[in-house]
MARGU-666283 format. One line per 10 residues: number of its first residue (from 1); their letters; for each residue x, y, z of N, C-alpha, C. Coordinates in nm, 2 decimals. Example, Ala and Ser with C-alpha at 12.3 -4.5 7.8 and 13.67 -1.06 7.14 Angstrom:
2
1 = as = 1.32:-0.57:0.78:1.23:-0.45:0.78:1.32:-0.33:0.78 ~ 1.28:-0.22:0.71:1.37:-0.11:0.71:1.29:0.00:0.79
This chain:
305
1 = xxxxxxxxxx = 2.57:-0.38:-2.61:2.53:-0.53:-2.66:2.58:-0.67:-2.68 ~ 2.62:-0.76:-2.65:2.73:-0.86:-2.73:2.61:-0.95:-2.79 ~ 2.68:-0.96:-2.95:2.62:-1.02:-3.03:2.63:-1.19:-3.03 ~ 2.50:-1.24:-3.04:2.55:-1.41:-3.02:2.66:-1.46:-3.14 ~ 2.69:-1.38:-3.27:2.76:-1.45:-3.34:2.93:-1.40:-3.31 ~ 2.93:-1.29:-3.20:3.06:-1.26:-3.18:3.15:-1.40:-3.12 ~ 3.28:-1.38:-3.13:3.35:-1.50:-3.07:3.37:-1.46:-2.93 ~ 3.33:-1.58:-2.85:3.33:-1.56:-2.71:3.42:-1.72:-2.67 ~ 3.48:-1.64:-2.55:3.57:-1.72:-2.51:3.52:-1.80:-2.39 ~ 3.44:-1.76:-2.28:3.35:-1.76:-2.16:3.24:-1.70:-2.16
11 = xxxxxxxxxx = 3.17:-1.78:-2.07:3.03:-1.71:-2.08:2.96:-1.74:-1.95 ~ 2.86:-1.66:-1.92:2.77:-1.68:-1.80:2.67:-1.65:-1.82 ~ 2.51:-1.75:-1.81:2.41:-1.73:-1.84:2.32:-1.76:-1.73 ~ 2.26:-1.65:-1.73:2.17:-1.62:-1.58:2.03:-1.61:-1.65 ~ 1.94:-1.68:-1.56:1.79:-1.69:-1.58:1.74:-1.60:-1.50 ~ 1.65:-1.48:-1.57:1.58:-1.38:-1.49:1.44:-1.44:-1.47 ~ 1.42:-1.37:-1.37:1.24:-1.39:-1.36:1.23:-1.29:-1.21 ~ 1.08:-1.30:-1.17:1.01:-1.21:-1.06:1.05:-1.07:-1.15 ~ 1.00:-1.01:-1.04:0.95:-0.83:-1.06:1.08:-0.78:-1.05 ~ 1.08:-0.61:-1.08:1.20:-0.56:-1.12:1.31:-0.56:-1.02
21 = xxxxxxxxxx = 1.27:-0.54:-0.87:1.39:-0.56:-0.80:1.43:-0.69:-0.77 ~ 1.36:-0.80:-0.82:1.46:-0.93:-0.83:1.55:-0.91:-0.95 ~ 1.48:-0.87:-1.08:1.55:-0.90:-1.17:1.70:-0.83:-1.18 ~ 1.69:-0.70:-1.09:1.82:-0.61:-1.07:1.94:-0.69:-0.95 ~ 1.88:-0.80:-0.90:1.93:-0.87:-0.79:2.02:-0.97:-0.87 ~ 1.94:-1.03:-0.96:1.97:-1.16:-1.05:2.09:-1.08:-1.11 ~ 2.05:-0.96:-1.19:2.16:-0.91:-1.30:2.29:-0.86:-1.21 ~ 2.25:-0.79:-1.12:2.39:-0.74:-1.04:2.51:-0.87:-0.98 ~ 2.42:-1.01:-0.97:2.52:-1.14:-0.91:2.54:-1.16:-1.04 ~ 2.48:-1.19:-1.14:2.57:-1.23:-1.26:2.63:-1.15:-1.36
31 = xxxxxxxxxx = 2.62:-0.99:-1.34:2.71:-0.92:-1.40:2.85:-0.93:-1.33 ~ 2.84:-0.88:-1.22:2.95:-0.91:-1.15:3.04:-1.04:-1.18 ~ 2.98:-1.16:-1.13:3.08:-1.27:-1.17:3.10:-1.28:-1.29 ~ 3.05:-1.25:-1.43:3.09:-1.22:-1.56:3.23:-1.14:-1.54 ~ 3.20:-1.01:-1.47:3.33:-0.91:-1.48:3.48:-1.05:-1.42 ~ 3.43:-1.05:-1.30:3.51:-1.14:-1.25:3.62:-1.26:-1.29 ~ 3.52:-1.31:-1.37:3.63:-1.42:-1.45:3.64:-1.35:-1.61 ~ 3.61:-1.27:-1.63:3.64:-1.23:-1.80:3.52:-1.28:-1.90 ~ 3.37:-1.32:-1.86:3.31:-1.37:-1.95:3.20:-1.29:-1.99 ~ 3.13:-1.30:-2.11:3.01:-1.25:-2.18:2.90:-1.31:-2.08
41 = xxxxxxxxxx = 2.82:-1.19:-2.08:2.67:-1.24:-2.01:2.56:-1.28:-2.09 ~ 2.50:-1.35:-2.06:2.40:-1.38:-2.15:2.25:-1.42:-2.01 ~ 2.17:-1.32:-2.08:2.06:-1.37:-2.01:1.91:-1.43:-2.07 ~ 1.86:-1.53:-1.98:1.79:-1.63:-2.03:1.64:-1.55:-1.98 ~ 1.57:-1.53:-2.07:1.43:-1.43:-2.07:1.33:-1.45:-2.08 ~ 1.29:-1.56:-2.13:1.17:-1.66:-2.14:1.11:-1.74:-2.06 ~ 1.21:-1.83:-1.97:1.12:-1.95:-1.88:1.06:-1.88:-1.77 ~ 1.14:-1.82:-1.71:1.05:-1.76:-1.56:0.97:-1.68:-1.62 ~ 0.93:-1.60:-1.68:0.80:-1.54:-1.73:0.71:-1.63:-1.80 ~ 0.74:-1.72:-1.84:0.63:-1.80:-1.92:0.61:-1.91:-1.77
51 = xxxxxxxxxx = 0.68:-1.89:-1.68:0.62:-1.99:-1.58:0.54:-1.93:-1.47 ~ 0.55:-1.79:-1.48:0.46:-1.70:-1.40:0.34:-1.65:-1.44 ~ 0.28:-1.73:-1.37:0.12:-1.75:-1.40:0.02:-1.67:-1.30 ~ 0.09:-1.64:-1.18:-0.01:-1.59:-1.10:0.05:-1.45:-1.09 ~ 0.14:-1.37:-1.14:0.19:-1.26:-1.13:0.22:-1.16:-1.25 ~ 0.21:-1.27:-1.34:0.22:-1.22:-1.50:0.33:-1.12:-1.54 ~ 0.44:-1.14:-1.45:0.53:-1.02:-1.49:0.62:-1.06:-1.61 ~ 0.69:-0.94:-1.64:0.75:-0.94:-1.76:0.92:-0.86:-1.73 ~ 0.98:-0.90:-1.84:1.14:-0.85:-1.84:1.16:-0.71:-1.87 ~ 1.20:-0.66:-1.74:1.23:-0.50:-1.73:1.38:-0.46:-1.78
61 = xxxxxxxxxx = 1.47:-0.54:-1.74:1.60:-0.48:-1.75:1.64:-0.40:-1.84 ~ 1.59:-0.45:-1.99:1.63:-0.37:-2.11:1.58:-0.20:-2.09 ~ 1.52:-0.19:-2.03:1.51:-0.02:-1.97:1.58:0.01:-1.90 ~ 1.70:-0.04:-1.89:1.82:0.02:-1.77:1.93:0.02:-1.89 ~ 2.07:0.09:-1.85:2.17:0.07:-1.94:2.23:-0.03:-1.87 ~ 2.17:-0.14:-1.92:2.23:-0.26:-1.87:2.34:-0.34:-2.02 ~ 2.43:-0.44:-1.95:2.49:-0.45:-2.06:2.49:-0.65:-2.07 ~ 2.40:-0.73:-2.19:2.41:-0.83:-2.20:2.34:-0.88:-2.35 ~ 2.37:-1.02:-2.34:2.32:-1.04:-2.48:2.19:-1.19:-2.46 ~ 2.10:-1.18:-2.53:1.98:-1.30:-2.49:2.05:-1.41:-2.53
71 = xxxxxxxxxx = 2.00:-1.49:-2.42:2.02:-1.62:-2.44:1.94:-1.73:-2.52 ~ 1.96:-1.80:-2.64:1.86:-1.91:-2.67:1.88:-2.00:-2.64 ~ 1.75:-2.10:-2.68:1.73:-2.24:-2.59:1.86:-2.30:-2.59 ~ 1.94:-2.32:-2.71:2.06:-2.42:-2.71:2.18:-2.38:-2.60 ~ 2.14:-2.23:-2.58:2.27:-2.19:-2.44:2.16:-2.22:-2.31 ~ 2.04:-2.20:-2.33:1.96:-2.19:-2.15:1.89:-2.31:-2.11 ~ 1.93:-2.44:-2.21:1.86:-2.55:-2.19:1.90:-2.62:-2.03 ~ 2.05:-2.57:-1.97:2.05:-2.62:-1.84:1.93:-2.59:-1.74 ~ 1.84:-2.47:-1.75:1.75:-2.42:-1.70:1.64:-2.54:-1.75 ~ 1.59:-2.55:-1.84:1.50:-2.62:-1.89:1.49:-2.76:-1.79
81 = xxxxxxxxxx = 1.63:-2.86:-1.80:1.67:-2.93:-1.74:1.62:-2.93:-1.60 ~ 1.71:-2.82:-1.52:1.64:-2.82:-1.37:1.51:-2.80:-1.33 ~ 1.39:-2.74:-1.43:1.26:-2.71:-1.41:1.24:-2.87:-1.40 ~ 1.28:-2.94:-1.50:1.23:-3.12:-1.54:1.28:-3.16:-1.41 ~ 1.38:-3.22:-1.37:1.44:-3.24:-1.23:1.35:-3.21:-1.11 ~ 1.33:-3.07:-1.08:1.30:-3.06:-0.98:1.15:-3.09:-1.01 ~ 1.07:-3.07:-1.11:0.94:-3.14:-1.08:0.96:-3.32:-1.04 ~ 1.04:-3.37:-1.12:1.04:-3.55:-1.07:1.08:-3.56:-0.94 ~ 1.17:-3.43:-0.90:1.19:-3.47:-0.76:1.09:-3.42:-0.65 ~ 1.04:-3.35:-0.65:0.89:-3.34:-0.59:0.81:-3.41:-0.62
91 = xxxxxxxxxx = 0.80:-3.48:-0.73:0.67:-3.60:-0.75:0.71:-3.72:-0.67 ~ 0.86:-3.78:-0.70:0.89:-3.92:-0.67:0.97:-3.92:-0.55 ~ 1.07:-3.77:-0.52:1.13:-3.78:-0.37:1.07:-3.68:-0.30 ~ 0.97:-3.61:-0.32:0.89:-3.54:-0.18:0.97:-3.41:-0.19 ~ 1.09:-3.39:-0.26:1.15:-3.23:-0.25:1.23:-3.24:-0.40 ~ 1.29:-3.09:-0.37:1.39:-3.04:-0.44:1.54:-3.13:-0.41 ~ 1.61:-3.14:-0.53:1.75:-3.20:-0.47:1.86:-3.08:-0.55 ~ 1.95:-3.06:-0.47:2.03:-2.96:-0.54:2.11:-2.98:-0.67 ~ 2.12:-2.91:-0.77:2.17:-2.93:-0.87:2.32:-2.90:-0.89 ~ 2.34:-2.81:-0.83:2.51:-2.73:-0.78:2.60:-2.82:-0.85
101 = xxxxxxxxxx = 2.67:-2.80:-0.92:2.83:-2.87:-0.96:2.90:-2.78:-1.02 ~ 3.03:-2.81:-1.08:3.11:-2.74:-1.14:3.09:-2.63:-1.18 ~ 2.95:-2.60:-1.29:2.93:-2.48:-1.35:2.78:-2.46:-1.37 ~ 2.70:-2.55:-1.29:2.57:-2.51:-1.27:2.55:-2.47:-1.13 ~ 2.52:-2.37:-1.13:2.47:-2.30:-1.01:2.34:-2.22:-0.94 ~ 2.27:-2.30:-0.91:2.13:-2.29:-0.89:2.08:-2.26:-0.71 ~ 2.09:-2.19:-0.68:2.06:-2.09:-0.59:1.94:-2.15:-0.48 ~ 1.98:-2.23:-0.37:1.81:-2.29:-0.29:1.81:-2.21:-0.17 ~ 1.68:-2.16:-0.18:1.64:-2.11:-0.03:1.69:-1.98:0.04 ~ 1.75:-1.91:-0.08:1.81:-1.76:-0.04:1.92:-1.80:0.03
111 = xxxxxxxxxx = 2.01:-1.90:0.00:2.15:-1.96:0.08:2.24:-1.89:-0.04 ~ 2.35:-1.82:0.06:2.41:-1.76:0.02:2.52:-1.86:-0.05 ~ 2.55:-1.83:-0.20:2.66:-1.93:-0.30:2.78:-1.83:-0.30 ~ 2.88:-1.86:-0.23:3.03:-1.83:-0.28:3.10:-1.81:-0.41 ~ 3.07:-1.76:-0.47:3.12:-1.79:-0.60:3.26:-1.77:-0.61 ~ 3.31:-1.70:-0.53:3.46:-1.70:-0.51:3.51:-1.84:-0.47 ~ 3.45:-1.93:-0.49:3.51:-2.05:-0.45:3.48:-2.17:-0.54 ~ 3.41:-2.11:-0.70:3.38:-2.17:-0.81:3.49:-2.22:-0.84 ~ 3.50:-2.34:-0.93:3.61:-2.41:-0.97:3.60:-2.30:-1.11 ~ 3.68:-2.23:-1.13:3.71:-2.12:-1.26:3.79:-2.22:-1.39
121 = xxxxxxxxxx = 3.79:-2.31:-1.39:3.86:-2.38:-1.48:3.75:-2.39:-1.65 ~ 3.63:-2.40:-1.58:3.54:-2.41:-1.70:3.51:-2.30:-1.81 ~ 3.43:-2.31:-1.91:3.43:-2.22:-2.01:3.30:-2.17:-1.98 ~ 3.19:-2.23:-1.91:3.06:-2.17:-1.95:3.01:-2.20:-1.79 ~ 2.92:-2.11:-1.74:2.87:-2.12:-1.62:2.70:-2.10:-1.63 ~ 2.62:-2.14:-1.56:2.47:-2.12:-1.54:2.44:-2.08:-1.39 ~ 2.36:-2.00:-1.40:2.36:-1.92:-1.25:2.18:-1.91:-1.26 ~ 2.10:-1.95:-1.18:1.98:-1.93:-1.13:1.96:-1.92:-1.01 ~ 1.84:-1.83:-0.95:1.85:-1.78:-0.82:1.79:-1.66:-0.80 ~ 1.76:-1.61:-0.67:1.70:-1.49:-0.66:1.86:-1.38:-0.60
131 = xxxxxxxxxx = 1.94:-1.41:-0.57:2.07:-1.38:-0.53:2.04:-1.23:-0.45 ~ 1.94:-1.19:-0.38:1.89:-1.10:-0.29:2.01:-1.10:-0.20 ~ 2.15:-1.05:-0.27:2.26:-1.05:-0.11:2.34:-0.92:-0.17 ~ 2.36:-0.83:-0.15:2.47:-0.73:-0.15:2.61:-0.76:-0.19 ~ 2.66:-0.89:-0.12:2.76:-0.93:-0.11:2.80:-0.99:-0.26 ~ 2.71:-1.03:-0.35:2.77:-1.09:-0.49:2.80:-1.00:-0.60 ~ 2.77:-0.85:-0.54:2.82:-0.76:-0.63:2.87:-0.65:-0.57 ~ 2.93:-0.70:-0.43:3.03:-0.58:-0.41:3.15:-0.52:-0.45 ~ 3.26:-0.65:-0.50:3.39:-0.58:-0.61:3.34:-0.53:-0.70 ~ 3.24:-0.54:-0.73:3.22:-0.44:-0.86:3.09:-0.37:-0.85
141 = xxxxxxxxxx = 3.05:-0.30:-0.75:2.99:-0.23:-0.70:2.92:-0.10:-0.79 ~ 3.01:0.01:-0.77:3.01:0.13:-0.86:2.99:0.09:-0.96 ~ 3.02:0.00:-1.02:3.00:0.00:-1.19:2.85:-0.05:-1.22 ~ 2.80:-0.16:-1.13:2.69:-0.23:-1.16:2.55:-0.11:-1.09 ~ 2.60:-0.05:-0.98:2.49:0.06:-0.92:2.48:0.16:-1.06 ~ 2.60:0.18:-1.13:2.55:0.28:-1.25:2.48:0.22:-1.35 ~ 2.48:0.08:-1.39:2.43:0.02:-1.45:2.27:0.01:-1.44 ~ 2.22:0.02:-1.33:2.09:0.01:-1.28:2.04:0.11:-1.25 ~ 2.12:0.21:-1.28:2.05:0.37:-1.24:1.95:0.38:-1.34 ~ 1.81:0.37:-1.34:1.74:0.44:-1.39:1.75:0.57:-1.49
151 = xxxxxxxxxx = 1.71:0.61:-1.63:1.72:0.73:-1.68:1.63:0.85:-1.58 ~ 1.65:0.98:-1.62:1.53:1.04:-1.55:1.39:1.03:-1.62 ~ 1.28:1.03:-1.54:1.18:1.02:-1.61:1.12:1.14:-1.74 ~ 1.02:1.10:-1.83:1.00:1.18:-1.94:0.86:1.27:-1.84 ~ 0.81:1.19:-1.77:0.65:1.25:-1.71:0.73:1.33:-1.62 ~ 0.68:1.48:-1.62:0.70:1.61:-1.52:0.67:1.59:-1.36 ~ 0.53:1.52:-1.38:0.49:1.50:-1.22:0.60:1.41:-1.14 ~ 0.72:1.34:-1.17:0.79:1.24:-1.11:0.93:1.34:-1.08 ~ 0.97:1.43:-1.21:1.06:1.55:-1.19:1.04:1.67:-1.07 ~ 0.91:1.66:-1.09:0.87:1.78:-0.99:0.85:1.74:-0.85
161 = xxxxxxxxxx = 0.83:1.59:-0.82:0.82:1.53:-0.67:0.98:1.53:-0.63 ~ 1.08:1.48:-0.74:1.21:1.48:-0.71:1.31:1.66:-0.67 ~ 1.24:1.74:-0.75:1.27:1.86:-0.73:1.23:1.97:-0.60 ~ 1.13:1.90:-0.54:1.09:1.91:-0.40:1.23:1.90:-0.31 ~ 1.32:1.83:-0.34:1.42:1.81:-0.25:1.52:1.95:-0.21 ~ 1.49:2.02:-0.30:1.55:2.16:-0.28:1.51:2.24:-0.18 ~ 1.37:2.23:-0.15:1.33:2.28:-0.02:1.29:2.19:0.09 ~ 1.30:2.09:0.06:1.21:1.95:0.19:1.36:1.83:0.17 ~ 1.37:1.78:0.31:1.46:1.64:0.30:1.34:1.51:0.31 ~ 1.33:1.47:0.13:1.30:1.36:0.14:1.30:1.22:0.20
171 = xxxxxxxxxx = 1.17:1.17:0.24:1.16:1.06:0.31:1.05:0.98:0.24 ~ 1.10:0.85:0.20:1.07:0.81:0.12:1.00:0.65:0.23 ~ 0.88:0.63:0.25:0.82:0.54:0.31:0.76:0.44:0.21 ~ 0.82:0.27:0.21:0.79:0.19:0.13:0.71:0.11:0.17 ~ 0.58:0.06:0.14:0.52:-0.06:0.18:0.45:-0.15:0.08 ~ 0.54:-0.27:0.11:0.45:-0.35:0.01:0.37:-0.44:0.04 ~ 0.25:-0.47:0.00:0.13:-0.58:0.06:0.11:-0.70:0.03 ~ 0.16:-0.71:-0.13:0.19:-0.82:-0.20:0.03:-0.87:-0.23 ~ -0.03:-0.78:-0.23:-0.22:-0.80:-0.23:-0.27:-0.87:-0.36 ~ -0.17:-0.89:-0.44:-0.18:-0.97:-0.58:-0.18:-1.12:-0.60
181 = xxxxxxxxxx = -0.11:-1.15:-0.45:-0.06:-1.26:-0.42:-0.17:-1.37:-0.34 ~ -0.19:-1.50:-0.42:-0.28:-1.59:-0.31:-0.22:-1.62:-0.15 ~ -0.06:-1.60:-0.17:-0.03:-1.61:-0.01:0.08:-1.53:-0.02 ~ -0.01:-1.39:0.03:0.11:-1.30:0.09:0.21:-1.32:0.18 ~ 0.22:-1.40:0.30:0.26:-1.44:0.39:0.40:-1.50:0.36 ~ 0.39:-1.57:0.23:0.52:-1.62:0.17:0.62:-1.58:0.14 ~ 0.59:-1.44:0.13:0.71:-1.31:0.03:0.80:-1.27:0.18 ~ 0.74:-1.31:0.32:0.81:-1.24:0.42:0.89:-1.38:0.52 ~ 0.99:-1.35:0.59:1.04:-1.48:0.64:0.97:-1.53:0.76 ~ 0.93:-1.63:0.78:0.86:-1.70:0.86:0.71:-1.67:0.87
191 = xxxxxxxxxx = 0.68:-1.59:0.77:0.55:-1.54:0.79:0.54:-1.44:0.81 ~ 0.60:-1.35:0.88:0.60:-1.24:0.97:0.58:-1.12:0.90 ~ 0.46:-1.03:0.90:0.46:-0.88:0.81:0.46:-0.80:0.94 ~ 0.50:-0.68:0.89:0.48:-0.58:0.96:0.37:-0.51:1.02 ~ 0.39:-0.46:1.11:0.21:-0.36:1.18:0.23:-0.22:1.13 ~ 0.14:-0.15:1.14:0.11:-0.02:1.12:0.20:0.06:1.23 ~ 0.17:-0.04:1.32:0.28:0.05:1.43:0.45:0.04:1.42 ~ 0.47:-0.04:1.36:0.59:-0.11:1.33:0.61:0.04:1.21 ~ 0.54:0.04:1.08:0.60:0.16:1.02:0.61:0.30:1.12 ~ 0.52:0.30:1.18:0.47:0.46:1.25:0.60:0.46:1.36
201 = xxxxxxxxxx = 0.67:0.36:1.42:0.77:0.38:1.51:0.89:0.42:1.44 ~ 0.88:0.36:1.34:1.04:0.36:1.26:1.04:0.53:1.20 ~ 0.90:0.60:1.14:0.87:0.70:1.08:0.89:0.81:1.18 ~ 0.84:0.78:1.33:0.85:0.88:1.41:1.00:0.90:1.48 ~ 1.08:0.81:1.45:1.24:0.82:1.46:1.30:0.92:1.36 ~ 1.29:0.87:1.27:1.33:0.93:1.12:1.25:1.10:1.14 ~ 1.13:1.13:1.15:1.10:1.25:1.17:1.16:1.34:1.26 ~ 1.24:1.28:1.42:1.22:1.35:1.50:1.39:1.37:1.49 ~ 1.48:1.34:1.37:1.61:1.36:1.35:1.63:1.46:1.22 ~ 1.55:1.44:1.12:1.57:1.50:0.96:1.50:1.63:1.00
211 = xxxxxxxxxx = 1.53:1.74:0.95:1.48:1.87:0.97:1.40:1.91:0.83 ~ 1.32:1.97:0.84:1.25:2.03:0.71:1.21:1.88:0.64 ~ 1.15:1.75:0.69:1.08:1.68:0.62:0.94:1.66:0.53 ~ 0.99:1.61:0.43:0.87:1.56:0.33:0.85:1.44:0.31 ~ 0.74:1.38:0.35:0.73:1.21:0.36:0.65:1.15:0.18 ~ 0.72:1.06:0.15:0.62:1.05:0.01:0.60:0.89:0.05 ~ 0.50:0.84:0.04:0.46:0.72:0.07:0.46:0.64:-0.07 ~ 0.52:0.53:-0.08:0.48:0.45:-0.20:0.41:0.34:-0.17 ~ 0.33:0.29:-0.25:0.26:0.16:-0.22:0.20:0.15:-0.36 ~ 0.13:0.04:-0.39:0.10:-0.02:-0.51:-0.01:0.06:-0.53
221 = xxxxxxxxxx = -0.11:0.09:-0.45:-0.23:0.15:-0.47:-0.28:0.22:-0.32 ~ -0.38:0.33:-0.29:-0.41:0.39:-0.23:-0.50:0.28:-0.10 ~ -0.41:0.22:0.02:-0.50:0.13:0.09:-0.56:0.24:0.19 ~ -0.67:0.16:0.26:-0.75:0.25:0.37:-0.63:0.26:0.50 ~ -0.56:0.15:0.53:-0.47:0.16:0.65:-0.37:0.26:0.64 ~ -0.35:0.32:0.54:-0.24:0.46:0.53:-0.30:0.54:0.63 ~ -0.46:0.56:0.62:-0.50:0.68:0.71:-0.43:0.64:0.88 ~ -0.44:0.53:0.91:-0.39:0.53:1.05:-0.26:0.51:1.09 ~ -0.17:0.57:0.98:-0.02:0.59:1.00:0.03:0.71:1.09 ~ -0.10:0.78:1.08:-0.04:0.91:1.15:0.05:1.00:1.09
231 = xxxxxxxxxx = 0.02:1.01:0.97:0.15:1.09:0.87:0.12:1.21:0.89 ~ 0.23:1.30:0.86:0.23:1.45:0.86:0.13:1.52:0.75 ~ 0.10:1.62:0.75:0.01:1.66:0.66:0.06:1.68:0.52 ~ 0.20:1.71:0.53:0.24:1.70:0.40:0.29:1.65:0.34 ~ 0.23:1.50:0.42:0.25:1.38:0.29:0.21:1.38:0.16 ~ 0.29:1.35:0.06:0.26:1.31:-0.07:0.22:1.13:-0.12 ~ 0.14:1.08:-0.14:0.14:0.94:-0.17:0.16:0.92:-0.34 ~ 0.21:0.82:-0.36:0.29:0.74:-0.48:0.25:0.62:-0.50 ~ 0.12:0.60:-0.60:0.07:0.50:-0.64:0.00:0.47:-0.72 ~ -0.06:0.39:-0.81:-0.12:0.43:-0.92:-0.25:0.47:-0.92
241 = xxxxxxxxxx = -0.34:0.49:-0.81:-0.45:0.55:-0.79:-0.42:0.68:-0.75 ~ -0.28:0.74:-0.77:-0.28:0.91:-0.78:-0.17:0.91:-0.86 ~ -0.16:0.82:-0.98:-0.11:0.84:-1.12:-0.01:0.80:-1.13 ~ 0.08:0.75:-1.05:0.21:0.70:-1.06:0.21:0.57:-1.09 ~ 0.20:0.59:-1.19:0.23:0.41:-1.28:0.30:0.32:-1.30 ~ 0.44:0.43:-1.34:0.56:0.36:-1.44:0.66:0.34:-1.32 ~ 0.66:0.16:-1.29:0.78:0.12:-1.22:0.92:0.15:-1.23 ~ 0.96:0.21:-1.38:1.09:0.24:-1.33:1.13:0.38:-1.32 ~ 0.99:0.51:-1.35:0.99:0.62:-1.29:0.98:0.65:-1.15 ~ 0.95:0.53:-1.11:0.92:0.51:-0.93:1.03:0.51:-0.86
251 = xxxxxxxxxx = 1.11:0.42:-0.96:1.25:0.37:-0.89:1.35:0.46:-0.91 ~ 1.32:0.55:-0.98:1.42:0.69:-0.98:1.40:0.78:-0.91 ~ 1.26:0.80:-0.85:1.18:0.89:-0.78:1.24:0.83:-0.65 ~ 1.24:0.72:-0.60:1.30:0.64:-0.47:1.44:0.70:-0.45 ~ 1.54:0.66:-0.56:1.67:0.71:-0.58:1.69:0.85:-0.51 ~ 1.60:0.93:-0.57:1.63:1.08:-0.50:1.56:1.13:-0.39 ~ 1.53:1.01:-0.29:1.47:1.05:-0.16:1.61:1.02:-0.08 ~ 1.66:1.14:-0.03:1.79:1.07:0.10:1.74:1.00:0.20 ~ 1.61:0.97:0.27:1.59:0.89:0.35:1.49:0.79:0.34 ~ 1.51:0.69:0.40:1.42:0.53:0.35:1.38:0.47:0.47
261 = xxxxxxxxxx = 1.22:0.45:0.46:1.18:0.32:0.54:1.13:0.22:0.44 ~ 1.12:0.08:0.48:1.07:-0.01:0.38:1.05:-0.13:0.45 ~ 0.96:-0.20:0.36:0.95:-0.33:0.43:0.99:-0.42:0.35 ~ 0.98:-0.57:0.33:1.04:-0.66:0.24:1.05:-0.67:0.10 ~ 1.07:-0.55:0.03:1.03:-0.56:-0.12:1.16:-0.54:-0.19 ~ 1.20:-0.60:-0.26:1.34:-0.59:-0.31:1.34:-0.44:-0.43 ~ 1.23:-0.41:-0.46:1.21:-0.29:-0.52:1.26:-0.17:-0.44 ~ 1.17:-0.18:-0.32:1.25:-0.03:-0.23:1.37:-0.06:-0.19 ~ 1.41:-0.17:-0.17:1.53:-0.20:-0.14:1.63:-0.12:-0.24 ~ 1.60:-0.14:-0.36:1.69:-0.10:-0.46:1.67:0.06:-0.46
271 = xxxxxxxxxx = 1.56:0.12:-0.43:1.54:0.24:-0.44:1.63:0.31:-0.34 ~ 1.68:0.27:-0.19:1.76:0.30:-0.09:1.87:0.23:-0.11 ~ 1.92:0.15:-0.20:2.03:0.10:-0.26:2.12:0.24:-0.38 ~ 2.07:0.25:-0.44:2.06:0.36:-0.52:2.06:0.51:-0.48 ~ 1.97:0.53:-0.39:2.01:0.64:-0.31:2.10:0.68:-0.23 ~ 2.16:0.53:-0.18:2.29:0.55:-0.07:2.41:0.58:-0.17 ~ 2.43:0.55:-0.28:2.51:0.59:-0.41:2.52:0.74:-0.45 ~ 2.38:0.78:-0.46:2.39:0.90:-0.52:2.40:1.03:-0.41 ~ 2.35:0.97:-0.24:2.38:1.07:-0.12:2.49:1.03:-0.02 ~ 2.59:0.99:-0.09:2.73:0.91:-0.07:2.79:1.00:0.05
281 = xxxxxxxxxx = 2.75:1.14:0.01:2.87:1.21:0.08:2.76:1.29:0.19 ~ 2.61:1.25:0.21:2.57:1.34:0.33:2.51:1.22:0.44 ~ 2.46:1.26:0.52:2.40:1.16:0.64:2.27:1.13:0.59 ~ 2.26:0.98:0.60:2.11:0.90:0.60:2.05:0.82:0.67 ~ 1.92:0.84:0.67:1.87:0.74:0.77:1.78:0.63:0.72 ~ 1.80:0.52:0.71:1.76:0.42:0.63:1.71:0.29:0.70 ~ 1.58:0.25:0.74:1.54:0.17:0.81:1.48:0.03:0.71 ~ 1.55:-0.06:0.73:1.50:-0.19:0.66:1.45:-0.31:0.73 ~ 1.33:-0.36:0.66:1.24:-0.46:0.77:1.36:-0.55:0.74 ~ 1.33:-0.65:0.88:1.40:-0.79:0.91:1.34:-0.92:0.85
291 = xxxxxxxxxx = 1.23:-0.89:0.82:1.18:-1.00:0.72:1.16:-1.03:0.61 ~ 1.29:-0.97:0.51:1.31:-1.03:0.42:1.35:-1.18:0.41 ~ 1.31:-1.26:0.29:1.35:-1.39:0.30:1.48:-1.43:0.29 ~ 1.57:-1.32:0.27:1.70:-1.34:0.30:1.74:-1.24:0.39 ~ 1.82:-1.32:0.51:1.81:-1.23:0.63:1.93:-1.15:0.64 ~ 2.03:-1.18:0.51:2.13:-1.07:0.50:2.12:-0.97:0.39 ~ 2.00:-0.93:0.37:2.04:-0.84:0.26:2.01:-0.73:0.30 ~ 2.04:-0.65:0.39:2.05:-0.51:0.44:2.24:-0.50:0.47 ~ 2.22:-0.39:0.45:2.38:-0.32:0.41:2.41:-0.30:0.58 ~ 2.54:-0.32:0.65:2.53:-0.33:0.74:2.54:-0.18:0.84
301 = xxxxx = 2.54:-0.07:0.75:2.53:0.06:0.82:2.34:0.09:0.79 ~ 2.27:-0.01:0.75:2.13:0.07:0.76:2.07:-0.01:0.90 ~ 1.98:0.06:0.94:1.92:-0.01:1.07:1.78:-0.08:1.03 ~ 1.78:-0.20:1.10:1.66:-0.28:1.09:1.54:-0.27:1.19 ~ 1.46:-0.32:1.18:1.36:-0.34:1.27:1.24:-0.42:1.24
């Protein structure tokens, strides 16, 4: 960790918001940019969560082996000004007006911001957005994936499931319903959500290829529709109703599954990406939904559905 009173030549200050998957994307983009320009990375950890009244999420990155310093208000003030400006724009101009300039980079509508074209003559930079695109950290991918790799769980039940890979090829089926949201369709592009048949078709494809498979179904809770998926008898359900409550440990378990099928969830995306790094020497079947808000989120070698 870098202390606030260290001698700092250049800085990148990044606003963190959303759930763990979104926080990881934001960190990956900010960390890669800071490495690229030789700057210290500061994280604004309060504003995004103070305004998160619907989901009540919290900062979770400090449970990972990441490198950053905490930003204070004196450093974070551009984010507060941007919020104030956006509020005024919505009220008086009918919409948001981009505040991007030489060193204030606010991502809008999941549009890719080419950081390689940023004026690098400045000392301080501020980044705010979701940055759900692996291109942001491609240059420093190995280092960042290492920093975002969860430590092994302390709870034995997660370790026991991962150890099943000695006898089975683990298939992670990740289904995010956004049931806690008042507008669940807003989390998918054009409001399009995947159907039971979509999951069943992709799972059938993977099961026809993978030998000795064992399916782990990751959801937030035990939904009734899971009974309609036509799952194999050996299926294991991983959710809070079956006693799996720790998000970081579930992410670790996801990364230890060789094959993945998942819908528009950045949490499940990171499970597959970390798995891709772990199983780099073996063949994987990874099916990524095409209804993420950012249509460019999937790696080129992943299959989309």
